[in-house]
Gaussian input, Z-matrix of N, CA and C with variables (Angstrom, degrees):
# hf/3-21g

backbone

0 1
 N
 C     1     B1
 C     2     B2     1     A1
 N     3     B3     2     A2     1     D1
 C     4     B4     3     A3     2     D2
 C     5     B5     4     A4     3     D3
 N     6     B6     5     A5     4     D4
 C     7     B7     6     A6     5     D5
 C     8     B8     7     A7     6     D6
 N     9     B9     8     A8     7     D7
 C    10    B10     9     A9     8     D8
 C    11    B11    10    A10     9     D9
 N    12    B12    11    A11    10    D10
 C    13    B13    12    A12    11    D11
 C    14    B14    13    A13    12    D12
 N    15    B15    14    A14    13    D13
 C    16    B16    15    A15    14    D14
 C    17    B17    16    A16    15    D15
 N    18    B18    17    A17    16    D16
 C    19    B19    18    A18    17    D17
 C    20    B20    19    A19    18    D18
 N    21    B21    20    A20    19    D19
 C    22    B22    21    A21    20    D20
 C    23    B23    22    A22    21    D21
 N    24    B24    23    A23    22    D22
 C    25    B25    24    A24    23    D23
 C    26    B26    25    A25    24    D24
 N    27    B27    26    A26    25    D25
 C    28    B28    27    A27    26    D26
 C    29    B29    28    A28    27    D27
 N    30    B30    29    A29    28    D28
 C    31    B31    30    A30    29    D29
 C    32    B32    31    A31    30    D30
 N    33    B33    32    A32    31    D31
 C    34    B34    33    A33    32    D32
 C    35    B35    34    A34    33    D33
 N    36    B36    35    A35    34    D34
 C    37    B37    36    A36    35    D35
 C    38    B38    37    A37    36    D36
 N    39    B39    38    A38    37    D37
 C    40    B40    39    A39    38    D38
 C    41    B41    40    A40    39    D39
 N    42    B42    41    A41    40    D40
 C    43    B43    42    A42    41    D41
 C    44    B44    43    A43    42    D42
 N    45    B45    44    A44    43    D43
 C    46    B46    45    A45    44    D44
 C    47    B47    46    A46    45    D45
 N    48    B48    47    A47    46    D46
 C    49    B49    48    A48    47    D47
 C    50    B50    49    A49    48    D48
 N    51    B51    50    A50    49    D49
 C    52    B52    51    A51    50    D50
 C    53    B53    52    A52    51    D51
 N    54    B54    53    A53    52    D52
 C    55    B55    54    A54    53    D53
 C    56    B56    55    A55    54    D54
 N    57    B57    56    A56    55    D55
 C    58    B58    57    A57    56    D56
 C    59    B59    58    A58    57    D57
 N    60    B60    59    A59    58    D58
 C    61    B61    60    A60    59    D59
 C    62    B62    61    A61    60    D60
 N    63    B63    62    A62    61    D61
 C    64    B64    63    A63    62    D62
 C    65    B65    64    A64    63    D63
 N    66    B66    65    A65    64    D64
 C    67    B67    66    A66    65    D65
 C    68    B68    67    A67    66    D66
 N    69    B69    68    A68    67    D67
 C    70    B70    69    A69    68    D68
 C    71    B71    70    A70    69    D69
 N    72    B72    71    A71    70    D70
 C    73    B73    72    A72    71    D71
 C    74    B74    73    A73    72    D72
 N    75    B75    74    A74    73    D73
 C    76    B76    75    A75    74    D74
 C    77    B77    76    A76    75    D75
 N    78    B78    77    A77    76    D76
 C    79    B79    78    A78    77    D77
 C    80    B80    79    A79    78    D78
 N    81    B81    80    A80    79    D79
 C    82    B82    81    A81    80    D80
 C    83    B83    82    A82    81    D81
 N    84    B84    83    A83    82    D82
 C    85    B85    84    A84    83    D83
 C    86    B86    85    A85    84    D84
 N    87    B87    86    A86    85    D85
 C    88    B88    87    A87    86    D86
 C    89    B89    88    A88    87    D87
 N    90    B90    89    A89    88    D88
 C    91    B91    90    A90    89    D89
 C    92    B92    91    A91    90    D90
 N    93    B93    92    A92    91    D91
 C    94    B94    93    A93    92    D92
 C    95    B95    94    A94    93    D93
 N    96    B96    95    A95    94    D94
 C    97    B97    96    A96    95    D95
 C    98    B98    97    A97    96    D96
 N    99    B99    98    A98    97    D97
 C   100   B100    99    A99    98    D98
 C   101   B101   100   A100    99    D99
 N   102   B102   101   A101   100   D100
 C   103   B103   102   A102   101   D101
 C   104   B104   103   A103   102   D102
 N   105   B105   104   A104   103   D103
 C   106   B106   105   A105   104   D104
 C   107   B107   106   A106   105   D105
 N   108   B108   107   A107   106   D106
 C   109   B109   108   A108   107   D107
 C   110   B110   109   A109   108   D108
 N   111   B111   110   A110   109   D109
 C   112   B112   111   A111   110   D110
 C   113   B113   112   A112   111   D111
 N   114   B114   113   A113   112   D112
 C   115   B115   114   A114   113   D113
 C   116   B116   115   A115   114   D114
 N   117   B117   116   A116   115   D115
 C   118   B118   117   A117   116   D116
 C   119   B119   118   A118   117   D117
 N   120   B120   119   A119   118   D118
 C   121   B121   120   A120   119   D119
 C   122   B122   121   A121   120   D120
 N   123   B123   122   A122   121   D121
 C   124   B124   123   A123   122   D122
 C   125   B125   124   A124   123   D123
 N   126   B126   125   A125   124   D124
 C   127   B127   126   A126   125   D125
 C   128   B128   127   A127   126   D126
 N   129   B129   128   A128   127   D127
 C   130   B130   129   A129   128   D128
 C   131   B131   130   A130   129   D129
 N   132   B132   131   A131   130   D130
 C   133   B133   132   A132   131   D131
 C   134   B134   133   A133   132   D132
 N   135   B135   134   A134   133   D133
 C   136   B136   135   A135   134   D134
 C   137   B137   136   A136   135   D135
 N   138   B138   137   A137   136   D136
 C   139   B139   138   A138   137   D137
 C   140   B140   139   A139   138   D138
 N   141   B141   140   A140   139   D139
 C   142   B142   141   A141   140   D140
 C   143   B143   142   A142   141   D141
 N   144   B144   143   A143   142   D142
 C   145   B145   144   A144   143   D143
 C   146   B146   145   A145   144   D144
 N   147   B147   146   A146   145   D145
 C   148   B148   147   A147   146   D146
 C   149   B149   148   A148   147   D147
 N   150   B150   149   A149   148   D148
 C   151   B151   150   A150   149   D149
 C   152   B152   151   A151   150   D150
 N   153   B153   152   A152   151   D151
 C   154   B154   153   A153   152   D152
 C   155   B155   154   A154   153   D153
 N   156   B156   155   A155   154   D154
 C   157   B157   156   A156   155   D155
 C   158   B158   157   A157   156   D156
 N   159   B159   158   A158   157   D157
 C   160   B160   159   A159   158   D158
 C   161   B161   160   A160   159   D159
 N   162   B162   161   A161   160   D160
 C   163   B163   162   A162   161   D161
 C   164   B164   163   A163   162   D162
 N   165   B165   164   A164   163   D163
 C   166   B166   165   A165   164   D164
 C   167   B167   166   A166   165   D165
 N   168   B168   167   A167   166   D166
 C   169   B169   168   A168   167   D167
 C   170   B170   169   A169   168   D168
 N   171   B171   170   A170   169   D169
 C   172   B172   171   A171   170   D170
 C   173   B173   172   A172   171   D171
 N   174   B174   173   A173   172   D172
 C   175   B175   174   A174   173   D173
 C   176   B176   175   A175   174   D174
 N   177   B177   176   A176   175   D175
 C   178   B178   177   A177   176   D176
 C   179   B179   178   A178   177   D177
 N   180   B180   179   A179   178   D178
 C   181   B181   180   A180   179   D179
 C   182   B182   181   A181   180   D180
 N   183   B183   182   A182   181   D181
 C   184   B184   183   A183   182   D182
 C   185   B185   184   A184   183   D183
 N   186   B186   185   A185   184   D184
 C   187   B187   186   A186   185   D185
 C   188   B188   187   A187   186   D186
 N   189   B189   188   A188   187   D187
 C   190   B190   189   A189   188   D188
 C   191   B191   190   A190   189   D189
 N   192   B192   191   A191   190   D190
 C   193   B193   192   A192   191   D191
 C   194   B194   193   A193   192   D192
 N   195   B195   194   A194   193   D193
 C   196   B196   195   A195   194   D194
 C   197   B197   196   A196   195   D195
 N   198   B198   197   A197   196   D196
 C   199   B199   198   A198   197   D197
 C   200   B200   199   A199   198   D198
 N   201   B201   200   A200   199   D199
 C   202   B202   201   A201   200   D200
 C   203   B203   202   A202   201   D201

   B1=1.3659
   B2=1.6171
   B3=1.2694
   B4=1.4434
   B5=1.5787
   B6=1.2815
   B7=1.4686
   B8=1.6251
   B9=1.1914
   B10=1.5574
   B11=1.4644
   B12=1.3296
   B13=1.5139
   B14=1.5916
   B15=1.4468
   B16=1.3774
   B17=1.5981
   B18=1.3406
   B19=1.4693
   B20=1.5645
   B21=1.3192
   B22=1.4149
   B23=1.5174
   B24=1.4053
   B25=1.3819
   B26=1.5204
   B27=1.3440
   B28=1.4347
   B29=1.5675
   B30=1.3536
   B31=1.4297
   B32=1.5573
   B33=1.2991
   B34=1.5246
   B35=1.4680
   B36=1.4151
   B37=1.3499
   B38=1.5239
   B39=1.3990
   B40=1.5182
   B41=1.4919
   B42=1.2657
   B43=1.4698
   B44=1.5167
   B45=1.3399
   B46=1.4791
   B47=1.5178
   B48=1.2445
   B49=1.4640
   B50=1.4866
   B51=1.2000
   B52=1.5908
   B53=1.5306
   B54=1.3414
   B55=1.4146
   B56=1.6142
   B57=1.4255
   B58=1.3472
   B59=1.4105
   B60=1.4024
   B61=1.5305
   B62=1.5137
   B63=1.3915
   B64=1.4884
   B65=1.5524
   B66=1.3746
   B67=1.3933
   B68=1.4673
   B69=1.3103
   B70=1.4596
   B71=1.4867
   B72=1.2798
   B73=1.4440
   B74=1.5886
   B75=1.3346
   B76=1.4553
   B77=1.4622
   B78=1.3929
   B79=1.3948
   B80=1.6396
   B81=1.2600
   B82=1.4272
   B83=1.5468
   B84=1.3221
   B85=1.3734
   B86=1.4982
   B87=1.4229
   B88=1.4905
   B89=1.6208
   B90=1.2708
   B91=1.4091
   B92=1.5450
   B93=1.3925
   B94=1.5380
   B95=1.4860
   B96=1.3788
   B97=1.3743
   B98=1.5414
   B99=1.3851
   B100=1.3999
   B101=1.4941
   B102=1.2361
   B103=1.5404
   B104=1.4330
   B105=1.4295
   B106=1.3484
   B107=1.4865
   B108=1.3031
   B109=1.3970
   B110=1.5169
   B111=1.2402
   B112=1.4718
   B113=1.5170
   B114=1.3851
   B115=1.4044
   B116=1.5549
   B117=1.2455
   B118=1.5053
   B119=1.5988
   B120=1.1779
   B121=1.4227
   B122=1.4192
   B123=1.4269
   B124=1.4491
   B125=1.5337
   B126=1.2194
   B127=1.5472
   B128=1.5047
   B129=1.4934
   B130=1.4582
   B131=1.4807
   B132=1.4096
   B133=1.4989
   B134=1.5246
   B135=1.3552
   B136=1.4355
   B137=1.6524
   B138=1.3105
   B139=1.5654
   B140=1.4989
   B141=1.3364
   B142=1.3862
   B143=1.5845
   B144=1.4214
   B145=1.4771
   B146=1.5861
   B147=1.2930
   B148=1.4956
   B149=1.4190
   B150=1.3639
   B151=1.3325
   B152=1.5095
   B153=1.3093
   B154=1.5034
   B155=1.5459
   B156=1.4055
   B157=1.4291
   B158=1.3679
   B159=1.2386
   B160=1.5379
   B161=1.4714
   B162=1.2815
   B163=1.5488
   B164=1.5070
   B165=1.3039
   B166=1.4974
   B167=1.6121
   B168=1.2891
   B169=1.3399
   B170=1.5367
   B171=1.3397
   B172=1.3729
   B173=1.4824
   B174=1.3193
   B175=1.4955
   B176=1.6105
   B177=1.4355
   B178=1.3798
   B179=1.5335
   B180=1.2619
   B181=1.4193
   B182=1.6367
   B183=1.3063
   B184=1.4960
   B185=1.5127
   B186=1.3597
   B187=1.4367
   B188=1.4343
   B189=1.4584
   B190=1.4398
   B191=1.4838
   B192=1.2368
   B193=1.3528
   B194=1.5721
   B195=1.3702
   B196=1.3242
   B197=1.5505
   B198=1.4773
   B199=1.5023
   B200=1.5388
   B201=1.3111
   B202=1.5256
   B203=1.4993
   A1=108.11
   A2=116.08
   A3=117.46
   A4=114.55
   A5=113.56
   A6=116.01
   A7=114.50
   A8=114.67
   A9=118.75
   A10=103.05
   A11=109.12
   A12=115.69
   A13=110.33
   A14=110.60
   A15=118.86
   A16=110.29
   A17=116.54
   A18=111.77
   A19=103.17
   A20=116.72
   A21=120.95
   A22=103.25
   A23=121.27
   A24=123.84
   A25=112.41
   A26=118.71
   A27=115.76
   A28=109.14
   A29=112.37
   A30=116.52
   A31=109.94
   A32=111.84
   A33=115.55
   A34=111.05
   A35=118.66
   A36=122.76
   A37=118.80
   A38=114.13
   A39=115.48
   A40=111.24
   A41=120.15
   A42=127.38
   A43=116.32
   A44=116.60
   A45=117.71
   A46=108.94
   A47=113.70
   A48=127.75
   A49=116.52
   A50=121.11
   A51=121.02
   A52=105.85
   A53=122.64
   A54=122.89
   A55=117.49
   A56=114.73
   A57=116.23
   A58=121.23
   A59=110.48
   A60=117.77
   A61=116.80
   A62=111.03
   A63=117.27
   A64=106.12
   A65=119.76
   A66=123.07
   A67=114.65
   A68=124.01
   A69=122.82
   A70=107.95
   A71=124.78
   A72=126.41
   A73=109.53
   A74=116.51
   A75=119.76
   A76=109.62
   A77=118.30
   A78=120.44
   A79=110.21
   A80=114.10
   A81=120.96
   A82=112.74
   A83=119.56
   A84=119.29
   A85=122.03
   A86=112.51
   A87=120.40
   A88=110.88
   A89=115.07
   A90=123.93
   A91=120.63
   A92=112.70
   A93=117.43
   A94=106.29
   A95=114.02
   A96=124.04
   A97=107.36
   A98=118.95
   A99=121.61
   A100=104.31
   A101=115.72
   A102=117.66
   A103=105.51
   A104=121.48
   A105=125.88
   A106=108.11
   A107=122.98
   A108=127.14
   A109=114.92
   A110=127.21
   A111=120.64
   A112=106.06
   A113=115.74
   A114=121.37
   A115=108.11
   A116=120.89
   A117=119.53
   A118=113.84
   A119=117.97
   A120=118.99
   A121=118.22
   A122=118.75
   A123=114.40
   A124=117.84
   A125=120.30
   A126=119.03
   A127=108.84
   A128=115.90
   A129=114.02
   A130=111.13
   A131=116.25
   A132=118.45
   A133=111.14
   A134=118.01
   A135=124.70
   A136=108.15
   A137=108.58
   A138=114.58
   A139=108.12
   A140=118.70
   A141=121.99
   A142=107.04
   A143=117.46
   A144=118.28
   A145=108.64
   A146=119.56
   A147=124.84
   A148=107.24
   A149=127.83
   A150=132.40
   A151=110.19
   A152=114.05
   A153=120.17
   A154=111.28
   A155=117.12
   A156=123.41
   A157=111.90
   A158=119.26
   A159=120.84
   A160=112.56
   A161=117.95
   A162=122.90
   A163=109.04
   A164=112.98
   A165=118.10
   A166=110.74
   A167=116.81
   A168=117.89
   A169=112.70
   A170=116.26
   A171=121.47
   A172=117.60
   A173=117.15
   A174=118.63
   A175=103.77
   A176=108.75
   A177=112.98
   A178=109.00
   A179=117.94
   A180=122.41
   A181=107.93
   A182=111.40
   A183=115.73
   A184=108.76
   A185=117.76
   A186=118.75
   A187=107.28
   A188=109.82
   A189=122.19
   A190=112.06
   A191=126.36
   A192=127.06
   A193=108.88
   A194=119.24
   A195=123.16
   A196=113.22
   A197=114.70
   A198=119.44
   A199=100.69
   A200=107.37
   A201=119.85
   A202=115.76
   D1=135.11
   D2=-179.54
   D3=-92.17
   D4=-178.73
   D5=171.78
   D6=-97.13
   D7=136.33
   D8=-178.83
   D9=-93.85
   D10=123.55
   D11=172.98
   D12=-119.34
   D13=115.97
   D14=-173.58
   D15=-81.01
   D16=-36.19
   D17=178.49
   D18=-152.94
   D19=160.12
   D20=-179.68
   D21=-116.82
   D22=123.68
   D23=176.88
   D24=-136.37
   D25=144.93
   D26=178.47
   D27=-71.93
   D28=148.29
   D29=178.56
   D30=-87.13
   D31=133.60
   D32=172.47
   D33=-87.06
   D34=107.63
   D35=-170.13
   D36=-61.60
   D37=-10.23
   D38=168.99
   D39=-65.00
   D40=-26.23
   D41=-176.50
   D42=-100.00
   D43=3.59
   D44=179.17
   D45=130.97
   D46=-178.16
   D47=-176.14
   D48=-128.48
   D49=146.05
   D50=169.40
   D51=-59.68
   D52=137.16
   D53=-174.79
   D54=-50.58
   D55=-33.48
   D56=176.34
   D57=-79.94
   D58=-1.73
   D59=176.91
   D60=-119.48
   D61=12.32
   D62=-174.30
   D63=-77.26
   D64=130.65
   D65=178.93
   D66=-61.52
   D67=146.26
   D68=-178.01
   D69=-61.69
   D70=-40.89
   D71=-174.41
   D72=-58.30
   D73=-33.33
   D74=177.51
   D75=-71.24
   D76=-42.77
   D77=173.27
   D78=-52.50
   D79=-50.57
   D80=178.33
   D81=-57.03
   D82=-44.79
   D83=173.95
   D84=-64.85
   D85=-30.74
   D86=176.52
   D87=-78.58
   D88=-21.49
   D89=175.33
   D90=79.24
   D91=7.71
   D92=-176.56
   D93=-125.68
   D94=132.56
   D95=174.05
   D96=-133.26
   D97=122.80
   D98=179.65
   D99=-78.21
   D100=140.70
   D101=176.22
   D102=-137.93
   D103=140.61
   D104=170.37
   D105=-100.27
   D106=101.12
   D107=-174.80
   D108=-66.78
   D109=124.36
   D110=-177.02
   D111=-78.25
   D112=163.26
   D113=178.06
   D114=-64.83
   D115=142.85
   D116=176.50
   D117=122.11
   D118=-76.70
   D119=175.54
   D120=-64.46
   D121=145.38
   D122=176.46
   D123=-79.64
   D124=168.41
   D125=-179.20
   D126=-62.30
   D127=-30.43
   D128=-179.17
   D129=-70.15
   D130=-35.87
   D131=-179.91
   D132=-66.17
   D133=-41.58
   D134=-176.74
   D135=-63.05
   D136=-41.07
   D137=-179.54
   D138=-63.88
   D139=-43.20
   D140=-174.13
   D141=-68.02
   D142=-40.68
   D143=-178.30
   D144=-64.25
   D145=-39.15
   D146=178.45
   D147=-61.25
   D148=-47.74
   D149=178.97
   D150=-53.97
   D151=-47.40
   D152=-175.07
   D153=-69.86
   D154=-40.18
   D155=-178.58
   D156=-68.78
   D157=-39.00
   D158=-175.58
   D159=-99.20
   D160=-2.68
   D161=172.05
   D162=63.57
   D163=47.51
   D164=176.31
   D165=-114.10
   D166=162.21
   D167=177.64
   D168=-94.25
   D169=-30.94
   D170=179.40
   D171=-114.08
   D172=132.98
   D173=174.67
   D174=-164.50
   D175=149.84
   D176=-179.56
   D177=-158.40
   D178=-175.83
   D179=-175.53
   D180=-129.74
   D181=143.06
   D182=-177.64
   D183=-107.84
   D184=92.59
   D185=179.71
   D186=112.20
   D187=-168.03
   D188=-174.50
   D189=-83.05
   D190=131.58
   D191=176.86
   D192=-110.51
   D193=7.38
   D194=-178.75
   D195=-77.00
   D196=-172.92
   D197=-174.81
   D198=-73.66
   D199=158.64
   D200=175.98
   D201=-70.48

């Protein structure tokens, strides 16, 4: 099934960004990053990797990151 696009309009960056063009610093300010955890590593491991990669002291997960 495809995506239905009713109209194409330019985004006024004063009011936000398309998700694929949002700057990393804005993601950091908002405090939420969606992550699709691969099978294998634990939630704790992935949280640790995120903290190291982003150079932040605090990171966590909301809910289960395990297999379905």
